[in-house]
ZATOR-694732 format. One line per field, with one value per atom (N, C-alpha, C): residue in three letters; atom name; z, x, y. Coordinates in steps of 0.1 Angstrom, whole numbers, m for minus. Each point is the difference from the previous one (the first is absolute). Layout:
N
type <- (Ala; ...) $
atom <- (CA; ...) $
zz <- (Z; ...) $
xx <- (X; ...) $
yy <- (Y; ...) $
//
This chain:
17
type <- (Asp; Asp; Asp; Gly; Gly; Gly; Ser; Ser; Ser; Ser; Ser; Ser; Thr; Thr; Thr; Phe; Phe; Phe; Ser; Ser; Ser; Leu; Leu; Leu; Pro; Pro; Pro; Thr; Thr; Thr; Ala; Ala; Ala; Lys; Lys; Lys; Trp; Trp; Trp; Glu; Glu; Glu; Glu; Glu; Glu; Cys; Cys; Cys; Leu; Leu; Leu) $
atom <- (N; CA; C; N; CA; C; N; CA; C; N; CA; C; N; CA; C; N; CA; C; N; CA; C; N; CA; C; N; CA; C; N; CA; C; N; CA; C; N; CA; C; N; CA; C; N; CA; C; N; CA; C; N; CA; C; N; CA; C) $
zz <- (m89; 3; m10; m7; m10; m4; m11; m4; 17; 11; 8; 0; 1; 2; 12; 14; 14; 6; 3; 5; 16; 3; 12; 2; 7; 3; m5; 3; m3; m18; m4; m17; m8; 8; m4; m11; 9; m5; m11; 3; m10; m16; m1; m14; m7; 6; m4; m12; 1; m1; m20) $
xx <- (m5; m9; m7; m5; m7; m16; 1; m12; m1; 5; m6; m17; m6; m15; m5; 10; m3; 8; m8; 0; 4; 10; 6; 10; 4; 19; 5; m4; 6; 5; m7; m1; 9; 12; 17; 0; m7; 3; m14; m11; m4; 4; 11; 6; 4; 2; 11; m13; m8; m10; m2) $
yy <- (13; 7; 8; m2; 4; m2; m17; m3; m10; m2; m9; 2; m13; m3; 4; m4; 0; 15; 9; 15; 2; m19; 1; 4; 2; 0; m12; m10; m14; m1; 9; m1; m6; 1; 8; m19; m13; m11; m1; 12; m6; 11; 5; 3; m4; m18; m5; m11; 0; m11; 12) $
//
């Protein structure tokens, strides 16, 4: 939850990218 390009609550998985 830091450099997430998605401002959604589901950005938890996005941070893995």
